[in-house]
DSSP file (Angstrom, degrees, kcal/mol; ACC not computed):
  #  RESIDUE AA STRUCTURE BP1 BP2  ACC     N-H-->O    O-->H-N    N-H-->O    O-->H-N    TCO  KAPPA ALPHA  PHI   PSI    X-CA   Y-CA   Z-CA
    1    1 A Q    >>        0   0    0      0, 0.0     4,-0.8     0, 0.0     3,-0.6   0.000 360.0 360.0 360.0 -39.8    0.0    0.0    0.0
    2    2 A S  H 3>  +     0   0    0      1,-0.2     4,-0.6     2,-0.2     3,-0.1   0.772 360.0  61.4 -69.1 -23.3    2.7    2.5    0.9
    3    3 A K  H 34 S+     0   0    0      1,-0.2     4,-0.4     2,-0.1    -1,-0.2   0.871 112.1  37.4 -67.7 -35.0    4.3    2.1   -2.6
    4    4 A K  H <> S+     0   0    0     -3,-0.6     4,-2.8     1,-0.2     5,-0.2   0.506  93.8  89.0 -92.8  -5.5    1.1    3.4   -4.2
    5    5 A A  H  X S+     0   0    0     -4,-0.8     4,-2.3     1,-0.2     5,-0.2   0.899  88.3  48.2 -63.2 -41.3    0.3    6.0   -1.6
    6    6 A G  H  X S+     0   0    0     -4,-0.6     4,-2.2    -3,-0.2    -1,-0.2   0.923 113.7  46.6 -64.4 -44.3    2.4    8.7   -3.3
    7    7 A K  H  > S+     0   0    0     -4,-0.4     4,-2.6     1,-0.2    -2,-0.2   0.918 112.9  49.7 -63.4 -43.3    0.8    8.1   -6.7
    8    8 A D  H  X S+     0   0    0     -4,-2.8     4,-2.4     1,-0.2    -1,-0.2   0.897 110.4  50.3 -63.4 -39.5   -2.7    8.0   -5.2
    9    9 A A  H  X S+     0   0    0     -4,-2.3     4,-2.2    -5,-0.2    -1,-0.2   0.908 111.4  48.2 -65.4 -41.0   -2.1   11.2   -3.4
   10   10 A V  H  X S+     0   0    0     -4,-2.2     4,-2.1     2,-0.2    -2,-0.2   0.919 112.4  48.8 -65.8 -42.9   -0.8   12.9   -6.5
   11   11 A N  H  X S+     0   0    0     -4,-2.6     4,-2.1     1,-0.2    -2,-0.2   0.896 110.6  51.3 -63.3 -39.5   -3.8   11.6   -8.5
   12   12 A E  H  X S+     0   0    0     -4,-2.4     4,-2.4     1,-0.2    -1,-0.2   0.907 109.2  50.5 -63.7 -41.4   -6.2   12.8   -5.8
   13   13 A L  H  X S+     0   0    0     -4,-2.2     4,-2.3     2,-0.2    -2,-0.2   0.876 108.0  52.7 -65.4 -36.7   -4.6   16.3   -5.9
   14   14 A I  H  X S+     0   0    0     -4,-2.1     4,-2.0     2,-0.2    -1,-0.2   0.925 110.3  48.0 -63.6 -43.2   -5.0   16.4   -9.7
   15   15 A R  H  X S+     0   0    0     -4,-2.1     4,-2.3     1,-0.2    -2,-0.2   0.901 110.7  51.6 -63.3 -40.0   -8.7   15.6   -9.4
   16   16 A L  H  X S+     0   0    0     -4,-2.4     4,-2.3     1,-0.2    -1,-0.2   0.881 107.9  52.0 -65.0 -37.1   -9.0   18.3   -6.7
   17   17 A H  H  X S+     0   0    0     -4,-2.3     4,-2.2     2,-0.2    -1,-0.2   0.891 108.9  50.8 -65.5 -38.7   -7.4   20.9   -8.9
   18   18 A E  H  X S+     0   0    0     -4,-2.0     4,-2.0     2,-0.2    -2,-0.2   0.923 111.1  48.0 -63.2 -43.5   -9.8   20.0  -11.7
   19   19 A T  H  X S+     0   0    0     -4,-2.3     4,-2.4     1,-0.2    -2,-0.2   0.891 109.4  54.0 -63.4 -38.8  -12.7   20.4   -9.3
   20   20 A Q  H  X S+     0   0    0     -4,-2.3     4,-2.1     1,-0.2    -1,-0.2   0.903 107.3  50.4 -62.1 -41.5  -11.3   23.7   -8.1
   21   21 A N  H  X S+     0   0    0     -4,-2.2     4,-1.9     2,-0.2    -1,-0.2   0.898 109.7  50.8 -63.7 -39.9  -11.1   24.9  -11.7
   22   22 A D  H  X S+     0   0    0     -4,-2.0     4,-1.9     1,-0.2    -2,-0.2   0.914 110.3  48.9 -63.6 -42.3  -14.8   23.9  -12.3
   23   23 A L  H  X S+     0   0    0     -4,-2.4     4,-2.3     1,-0.2    -1,-0.2   0.869 107.8  54.7 -66.3 -35.0  -15.8   25.8   -9.1
   24   24 A K  H  X S+     0   0    0     -4,-2.1     4,-2.1     2,-0.2    -1,-0.2   0.891 106.8  51.5 -63.8 -38.5  -13.9   28.9  -10.2
   25   25 A K  H  X S+     0   0    0     -4,-1.9     4,-2.2     2,-0.2    -2,-0.2   0.904 108.8  51.0 -63.5 -40.8  -15.9   28.8  -13.5
   26   26 A C  H  X S+     0   0    0     -4,-1.9     4,-2.6     1,-0.2     5,-0.2   0.910 108.3  51.8 -62.8 -41.6  -19.1   28.7  -11.6
   27   27 A V  H  X S+     0   0    0     -4,-2.3     4,-2.5     1,-0.2    -1,-0.2   0.911 109.5  50.0 -61.5 -42.0  -18.1   31.6   -9.5
   28   28 A K  H  X S+     0   0    0     -4,-2.1     4,-2.1     2,-0.2    -1,-0.2   0.905 110.4  50.0 -63.1 -40.9  -17.3   33.6  -12.6
   29   29 A E  H  X S+     0   0    0     -4,-2.2     4,-2.0     2,-0.2    -2,-0.2   0.930 112.7  45.9 -63.5 -45.2  -20.7   32.7  -14.1
   30   30 A Y  H  X S+     0   0    0     -4,-2.6     4,-2.4     1,-0.2    -2,-0.2   0.882 111.0  53.1 -67.0 -37.0  -22.6   33.8  -10.9
   31   31 A D  H  X S+     0   0    0     -4,-2.5     4,-2.5    -5,-0.2    -1,-0.2   0.890 108.1  51.3 -62.2 -38.4  -20.5   37.0  -10.7
   32   32 A A  H  X S+     0   0    0     -4,-2.1     4,-1.4     2,-0.2    -2,-0.2   0.895 110.0  49.0 -65.8 -39.5  -21.5   37.8  -14.3
   33   33 A I  H  < S+     0   0    0     -4,-2.0     6,-0.2     2,-0.2    -2,-0.2   0.916 113.5  46.7 -65.3 -42.5  -25.2   37.2  -13.5
   34   34 A I  H  < S+     0   0    0     -4,-2.4    -2,-0.2     1,-0.2    -1,-0.2   0.886 112.6  49.5 -67.6 -38.1  -24.9   39.5  -10.5
   35   35 A A  H  < S+     0   0    0     -4,-2.5     2,-0.5    -5,-0.2    -1,-0.2   0.741  89.8  96.3 -73.2 -22.4  -23.1   42.2  -12.4
   36   36 A D    ><  -     0   0    0     -4,-1.4     3,-0.9     1,-0.2     8,-0.0  -0.565  60.5-160.8 -73.9 122.0  -25.6   42.2  -15.2
   37   37 A V  T 3  S+     0   0    0     -2,-0.5    -1,-0.2     1,-0.2    -4,-0.0   0.802  87.9  55.9 -71.7 -29.7  -28.1   44.9  -14.6
   38   38 A D  T 3  S+     0   0    0     -3,-0.0    -1,-0.2     2,-0.0    -2,-0.1   0.389  77.9 118.8 -87.2   3.8  -30.7   43.3  -17.0
   39   39 A S  S <  S-     0   0    0     -3,-0.9     5,-0.0    -6,-0.2    -6,-0.0  -0.467  73.8-103.1 -72.9 142.8  -30.8   40.0  -15.2
   40   40 A P     >  -     0   0    0      0, 0.0     4,-2.4     0, 0.0     5,-0.2  -0.248  27.6-116.8 -62.3 151.8  -34.3   39.0  -13.7
   41   41 A P  H  > S+     0   0    0      0, 0.0     4,-2.4     0, 0.0     5,-0.2   0.869 113.6  50.4 -60.4 -38.9  -34.7   39.5  -10.0
   42   42 A D  H  > S+     0   0    0      2,-0.2     4,-2.3     1,-0.2     5,-0.2   0.898 111.9  47.5 -68.6 -37.9  -35.3   35.8   -9.3
   43   43 A E  H  > S+     0   0    0      2,-0.2     4,-2.3     1,-0.2    -1,-0.2   0.883 111.6  51.9 -67.1 -38.0  -32.2   34.8  -11.3
   44   44 A Y  H  X S+     0   0    0     -4,-2.4     4,-2.1     2,-0.2    -2,-0.2   0.920 110.7  47.0 -62.9 -45.1  -30.2   37.5   -9.4
   45   45 A A  H  X S+     0   0    0     -4,-2.4     4,-2.2     2,-0.2     5,-0.2   0.908 112.5  49.6 -65.2 -42.6  -31.4   36.1   -6.0
   46   46 A D  H  X S+     0   0    0     -4,-2.3     4,-2.7     1,-0.2     5,-0.2   0.907 110.2  51.0 -61.9 -41.2  -30.6   32.5   -7.0
   47   47 A A  H  X S+     0   0    0     -4,-2.3     4,-2.4     1,-0.2    -1,-0.2   0.888 108.4  52.2 -65.1 -38.6  -27.1   33.6   -8.2
   48   48 A R  H  X S+     0   0    0     -4,-2.1     4,-1.6     2,-0.2    -2,-0.2   0.931 113.7  42.3 -63.0 -45.9  -26.5   35.4   -4.9
   49   49 A T  H  X S+     0   0    0     -4,-2.2     4,-1.7     1,-0.2    -2,-0.2   0.921 117.2  46.5 -69.1 -42.5  -27.4   32.3   -2.8
   50   50 A E  H  X S+     0   0    0     -4,-2.7     4,-2.8     1,-0.2     5,-0.2   0.868 107.7  58.1 -66.4 -35.9  -25.5   29.9   -5.1
   51   51 A L  H  X S+     0   0    0     -4,-2.4     4,-2.5    -5,-0.2    -1,-0.2   0.910 105.6  49.4 -61.5 -42.6  -22.5   32.1   -5.2
   52   52 A E  H  X S+     0   0    0     -4,-1.6     4,-1.9     2,-0.2    -1,-0.2   0.915 113.2  45.9 -63.6 -42.9  -22.1   32.0   -1.4
   53   53 A S  H  X S+     0   0    0     -4,-1.7     4,-2.3     2,-0.2    -2,-0.2   0.902 113.5  48.9 -68.6 -39.2  -22.4   28.2   -1.3
   54   54 A V  H  X S+     0   0    0     -4,-2.8     4,-2.5     1,-0.2    -2,-0.2   0.896 110.3  51.2 -67.3 -39.1  -20.0   27.8   -4.2
   55   55 A R  H  X S+     0   0    0     -4,-2.5     4,-2.2    -5,-0.2    -1,-0.2   0.885 109.7  50.7 -64.5 -37.3  -17.5   30.1   -2.6
   56   56 A G  H  X S+     0   0    0     -4,-1.9     4,-2.2     2,-0.2    -2,-0.2   0.923 111.7  46.9 -64.0 -44.1  -17.7   28.1    0.7
   57   57 A K  H  X S+     0   0    0     -4,-2.3     4,-2.4     1,-0.2    -2,-0.2   0.893 111.1  52.6 -63.3 -39.4  -17.1   24.9   -1.2
   58   58 A L  H  X S+     0   0    0     -4,-2.5     4,-2.2     2,-0.2    -1,-0.2   0.896 109.3  48.4 -64.2 -40.5  -14.2   26.5   -3.0
   59   59 A E  H  X S+     0   0    0     -4,-2.2     4,-2.0     2,-0.2    -1,-0.2   0.903 111.5  49.8 -67.6 -40.6  -12.6   27.6    0.2
   60   60 A E  H  X S+     0   0    0     -4,-2.2     4,-2.2     1,-0.2    -2,-0.2   0.907 111.1  50.3 -61.6 -41.4  -13.0   24.1    1.7
   61   61 A L  H  X S+     0   0    0     -4,-2.4     4,-2.5     1,-0.2    -2,-0.2   0.890 107.6  53.2 -65.4 -39.7  -11.5   22.6   -1.3
   62   62 A R  H  X S+     0   0    0     -4,-2.2     4,-2.5     1,-0.2    -1,-0.2   0.905 109.3  48.5 -62.8 -41.1   -8.5   25.0   -1.2
   63   63 A T  H  X S+     0   0    0     -4,-2.0     4,-2.4     2,-0.2    -1,-0.2   0.894 110.8  51.3 -67.0 -37.6   -7.8   24.0    2.4
   64   64 A R  H  X S+     0   0    0     -4,-2.2     4,-2.5     2,-0.2    -2,-0.2   0.917 110.6  48.8 -62.2 -42.5   -8.0   20.3    1.5
   65   65 A I  H  X S+     0   0    0     -4,-2.5     4,-2.5     2,-0.2    -2,-0.2   0.922 111.0  49.8 -63.9 -43.8   -5.6   20.9   -1.3
   66   66 A R  H  X S+     0   0    0     -4,-2.5     4,-1.9     1,-0.2    -1,-0.2   0.916 112.1  48.2 -61.7 -42.5   -3.2   22.7    1.0
   67   67 A R  H  X S+     0   0    0     -4,-2.4     4,-1.1     1,-0.2    -2,-0.2   0.917 113.3  46.8 -64.1 -42.8   -3.4   20.0    3.6
   68   68 A K  H  X S+     0   0    0     -4,-2.5     4,-0.9     1,-0.2    -1,-0.2   0.866 111.7  50.7 -68.9 -35.1   -2.8   17.2    1.0
   69   69 A Q  H  < S+     0   0    0     -4,-2.5     3,-0.3     1,-0.2    -1,-0.2   0.847 105.4  57.1 -69.8 -32.6    0.1   19.1   -0.6
   70   70 A A  H  < S+     0   0    0     -4,-1.9    -1,-0.2     1,-0.2    -2,-0.2   0.815 104.5  53.1 -66.7 -28.8    1.7   19.6    2.9
   71   71 A V  H  < S+     0   0    0     -4,-1.1    -1,-0.2    -3,-0.2    -2,-0.2   0.775  90.4  97.5 -76.4 -27.0    1.7   15.8    3.4
   72   72 A L  S  < S-     0   0    0     -4,-0.9     2,-0.1    -3,-0.3   -66,-0.0  -0.247  73.1-124.8 -65.2 149.4    3.5   15.1    0.1
   73   73 A G     >  -     0   0    0      1,-0.1     4,-2.0     4,-0.0     5,-0.1  -0.247  33.3 -94.5 -81.2 178.9    7.3   14.6    0.0
   74   74 A V  H  > S+     0   0    0      1,-0.2     4,-2.1     2,-0.2     5,-0.2   0.920 124.2  48.7 -64.3 -45.1    9.7   16.6   -2.1
   75   75 A G  H  > S+     0   0    0      1,-0.2     4,-2.1     2,-0.2    -1,-0.2   0.894 111.9  48.8 -63.3 -40.6    9.7   14.1   -5.0
   76   76 A D  H  > S+     0   0    0      2,-0.2     4,-2.4     1,-0.2    -1,-0.2   0.849 108.7  54.2 -69.4 -33.0    5.9   13.9   -5.1
   77   77 A R  H  X S+     0   0    0     -4,-2.0     4,-2.3     2,-0.2    -2,-0.2   0.925 110.5  45.0 -66.6 -43.3    5.6   17.7   -5.1
   78   78 A T  H  X S+     0   0    0     -4,-2.1     4,-2.2     2,-0.2    -2,-0.2   0.897 113.2  51.5 -66.9 -37.8    7.8   18.1   -8.1
   79   79 A R  H  X S+     0   0    0     -4,-2.1     4,-2.4    -5,-0.2    -2,-0.2   0.907 109.2  51.2 -62.7 -41.5    6.0   15.2   -9.8
   80   80 A L  H  X S+     0   0    0     -4,-2.4     4,-2.7     2,-0.2     5,-0.2   0.931 110.1  47.6 -63.1 -46.2    2.7   17.0   -9.1
   81   81 A T  H  X S+     0   0    0     -4,-2.3     4,-1.9     1,-0.2    -1,-0.2   0.885 112.5  50.3 -64.7 -36.8    3.8   20.3  -10.5
   82   82 A N  H  < S+     0   0    0     -4,-2.2     4,-0.4     2,-0.2    -1,-0.2   0.907 113.2  45.8 -65.6 -40.8    5.2   18.5  -13.6
   83   83 A L  H >< S+     0   0    0     -4,-2.4     3,-0.7     1,-0.2    -2,-0.2   0.891 112.3  49.8 -70.0 -39.1    1.9   16.7  -14.1
   84   84 A I  H 3< S+     0   0    0     -4,-2.7    -1,-0.2     1,-0.2    -2,-0.2   0.888 113.8  45.6 -67.2 -37.9   -0.3   19.7  -13.6
   85   85 A N  T 3< S+     0   0    0     -4,-1.9    -1,-0.2    -5,-0.2    -2,-0.2   0.468  86.9 107.6 -85.2  -0.9    1.7   21.8  -16.1
   86   86 A N    <>  -     0   0    0     -3,-0.7     4,-1.9    -4,-0.4     5,-0.1  -0.684  55.5-160.4 -80.9 115.9    1.8   19.0  -18.7
   87   87 A P  H  > S+     0   0    0      0, 0.0     4,-2.2     0, 0.0     5,-0.2   0.847  90.4  55.5 -67.4 -32.4   -0.6   20.0  -21.6
   88   88 A F  H  > S+     0   0    0      1,-0.2     4,-2.4     2,-0.2     5,-0.1   0.929 108.9  47.1 -63.9 -44.0   -0.8   16.4  -22.8
   89   89 A L  H  > S+     0   0    0      2,-0.2     4,-2.8     1,-0.2     5,-0.2   0.886 109.6  53.7 -65.5 -38.5   -2.0   15.3  -19.4
   90   90 A A  H  X S+     0   0    0     -4,-1.9     4,-2.1     2,-0.2    -1,-0.2   0.923 111.4  45.4 -61.8 -43.5   -4.5   18.1  -19.2
   91   91 A L  H  X S+     0   0    0     -4,-2.2     4,-2.2     2,-0.2    -2,-0.2   0.899 112.8  51.3 -65.0 -40.3   -6.0   17.1  -22.5
   92   92 A W  H  X S+     0   0    0     -4,-2.4     4,-2.4     2,-0.2    -2,-0.2   0.903 109.8  49.0 -63.9 -42.5   -6.0   13.5  -21.5
   93   93 A M  H  X S+     0   0    0     -4,-2.8     4,-2.3     2,-0.2    -1,-0.2   0.886 110.8  50.6 -66.2 -38.3   -7.8   14.3  -18.2
   94   94 A Q  H  X S+     0   0    0     -4,-2.1     4,-2.3    -5,-0.2    -1,-0.2   0.891 110.4  50.4 -64.8 -38.5  -10.4   16.3  -20.1
   95   95 A T  H  X S+     0   0    0     -4,-2.2     4,-2.5     2,-0.2    -2,-0.2   0.912 110.3  49.1 -65.5 -42.6  -10.9   13.4  -22.5
   96   96 A L  H  X S+     0   0    0     -4,-2.4     4,-2.3     2,-0.2    -2,-0.2   0.891 110.7  50.7 -63.5 -39.0  -11.4   11.0  -19.6
   97   97 A A  H  X S+     0   0    0     -4,-2.3     4,-2.3     2,-0.2    -2,-0.2   0.908 111.3  48.0 -65.1 -41.5  -13.9   13.3  -17.9
   98   98 A L  H  X S+     0   0    0     -4,-2.3     4,-2.6     2,-0.2    -2,-0.2   0.917 111.0  51.2 -63.8 -43.3  -15.9   13.7  -21.2
   99   99 A K  H  X S+     0   0    0     -4,-2.5     4,-2.3     1,-0.2    -2,-0.2   0.901 110.5  49.0 -60.4 -42.2  -15.8    9.9  -21.6
  100  100 A Q  H  X S+     0   0    0     -4,-2.3     4,-2.4     2,-0.2    -1,-0.2   0.903 110.5  50.2 -66.2 -41.0  -17.1    9.4  -18.1
  101  101 A R  H  X S+     0   0    0     -4,-2.3     4,-2.5     2,-0.2    -2,-0.2   0.914 110.8  49.7 -63.5 -41.5  -19.9   12.0  -18.6
  102  102 A L  H  X S+     0   0    0     -4,-2.6     4,-2.5     1,-0.2    -2,-0.2   0.913 110.9  49.4 -63.4 -41.6  -21.0   10.2  -21.8
  103  103 A R  H  X S+     0   0    0     -4,-2.3     4,-2.6     2,-0.2    -1,-0.2   0.909 110.8  50.1 -63.2 -40.9  -21.0    6.9  -20.1
  104  104 A D  H  X S+     0   0    0     -4,-2.4     4,-2.5     2,-0.2    -2,-0.2   0.918 111.6  47.8 -64.2 -42.8  -23.1    8.3  -17.3
  105  105 A R  H  X S+     0   0    0     -4,-2.5     4,-2.7     2,-0.2    -2,-0.2   0.916 112.8  48.8 -63.3 -42.5  -25.6    9.8  -19.7
  106  106 A L  H  X S+     0   0    0     -4,-2.5     4,-2.3     1,-0.2    -2,-0.2   0.918 112.1  48.4 -63.5 -43.1  -25.8    6.6  -21.6
  107  107 A R  H  X S+     0   0    0     -4,-2.6     4,-1.7     2,-0.2    -1,-0.2   0.897 112.1  49.6 -63.4 -40.7  -26.4    4.6  -18.4
  108  108 A F  H  X S+     0   0    0     -4,-2.5     4,-1.6     1,-0.2    -2,-0.2   0.917 111.9  47.6 -64.7 -43.5  -29.0    7.1  -17.3
  109  109 A R  H  X S+     0   0    0     -4,-2.7     4,-2.2     2,-0.2    -2,-0.2   0.866 106.3  58.7 -66.4 -35.4  -30.8    6.9  -20.7
  110  110 A K  H  X S+     0   0    0     -4,-2.3     4,-0.9     1,-0.2    -1,-0.2   0.929 112.2  39.3 -59.5 -45.6  -30.7    3.1  -20.6
  111  111 A F  H  < S+     0   0    0     -4,-1.7    -1,-0.2     1,-0.2    -2,-0.2   0.740 111.0  60.1 -77.9 -21.6  -32.6    3.0  -17.3
  112  112 A E  H  < S+     0   0    0     -4,-1.6    -2,-0.2     1,-0.2    -1,-0.2   0.872 104.3  49.5 -70.6 -36.7  -34.9    5.8  -18.4
  113  113 A L  H  <        0   0    0     -4,-2.2    -1,-0.2     1,-0.2    -2,-0.2   0.767 360.0 360.0 -74.5 -25.8  -36.1    3.8  -21.4
  114  114 A D     <        0   0    0     -4,-0.9    -1,-0.2    -5,-0.2    -2,-0.1   0.488 360.0 360.0 -72.4 360.0  -36.9    0.7  -19.3
């Protein structure tokens, strides 16, 4: 188990960084809705409440990432930075995420038709 612990921790951190990027996109979208003067009042109110919850989740996620990075050794930290900055890996992770979403939709539709 200890041989794979470093790899598992690095993979977990990569997934957490992807989730962090998704939450940042949500925050930008809600900020745009709030900044838009022409947005309907109900949409504005929903965006305000959702923005607070997303910001809370984002802050929790940042603390989790910091704690997990503090546990990593020197070799794992350099490996993590190399993997995060690797454009091939980023594309590969996006492809895997798309593949998983397609599988989930297909699985959902399969049971929807039954």
